[in-house]
C-alpha positions in Angstrom: -6.8 3.3 39.5 -4.5 3.9 36.1 -3.5 7.4 35.2 -5.2 8.6 32.0 -3.1 10.6 29.9 -4.4 13.0 27.0 -2.7 12.3 23.7 -1.5 15.2 21.9 -1.6 13.9 18.0 -0.6 15.8 14.6 -0.4 14.7 11.1 3.1 13.9 9.6 4.6 12.5 6.8 7.4 9.4 6.7 10.3 11.1 5.0 12.7 8.1 5.6 12.4 4.4 6.8 14.8 1.9 7.6 14.0 -1.8 8.5 15.4 -2.8 12.2 16.9 -6.0 12.0 17.3 -6.5 15.7 13.7 -6.4 16.3 11.8 -9.5 17.2 8.6 -8.3 15.1 9.0 -6.3 12.0 10.0 -2.6 13.0 11.4 0.4 11.5 13.2 3.2 12.3 11.4 6.6 10.5 12.0 9.9 10.5 8.8 11.7 10.6 7.8 15.7 9.1 5.8 17.5 11.1 5.8 20.6 9.1 6.1 23.6 11.4 6.9 21.1 14.5 9.9 20.1 12.9 11.2 16.4 12.5 11.1 13.5 14.7 12.9 10.1 14.9 11.0 7.1 16.1 10.5 3.5 15.8 7.5 1.3 15.3 6.6 -2.0 15.3 4.4 -3.0 12.1 2.7 -6.5 12.2 3.5 -6.8 8.2 7.0 -6.4 6.9 7.4 -3.4 4.1 10.0 -2.5 2.1 10.9 0.4 3.5 10.3 2.7 0.3 6.8 1.5 0.6 6.5 3.7 4.0 8.2 6.9 2.6 5.6 9.5 1.5 2.9 8.1 3.5 1.2 10.2 6.2 0.3 8.9 9.7 -1.4 10.2 12.7 1.2 10.5 15.8 1.1 11.1 19.5 3.8 13.7 19.9 3.9 14.3 24.1 4.7 11.2 25.0 8.1 10.5 27.1 10.8 8.6 24.9 11.0 4.8 25.0 12.8 2.2 23.5 11.6 -0.1 20.5 13.8 -2.8 19.5 16.4 -1.2 21.1 16.1 2.2 19.4 14.7 5.7 21.1 11.3 6.3 20.2 10.0 9.8 20.3 6.7 9.5 19.1 3.6 6.7 18.9 2.4 5.8 15.5 -1.2 5.8 15.7 -2.2 6.0 12.1 -3.1 2.3 11.8 -6.0 0.1 10.6 -6.5 -3.6 10.4 -6.4 -5.4 7.3 -7.1 -9.0 7.7 -4.3 -10.0 10.7 -2.1 -7.0 9.7 -2.0 -3.8 10.8 -0.8 -1.3 7.9 -0.4 2.6 7.7 -3.5 4.8 6.6 -3.2 6.0 2.9 -5.2 9.2 3.3 -7.6 10.0 0.5 -6.5 13.8 0.3 -3.2 15.0 1.8 -3.4 16.9 5.3 -0.9 19.4 6.0 2.1 18.4 8.1 1.3 19.0 11.9 -2.2 19.4 11.5 -3.4 18.5 15.2 -6.1 15.7 15.3 -8.6 16.0 18.1 
């Protein structure tokens, strides 16, 4: 049987995003502000290609307790979970009202 891992998720805001040209699918290196938890660097693959400036300032939900892995050759420290389907694309969520960075999600 597969081992189940409980994810520790927090709200963060993307403060920088850079297109990763080495990725086979659209991928971005991002720095995410988790407020009192600090800043984290991560790489995320997104099915739609955005301009990096369109990602900056968007809030996301991320798992902060997973071991680092590589996405398109870049070490990823968090798993971006704040996504929803739009047609065949996955987009980052735009929250209706801001949530403080670092807020735990249960």
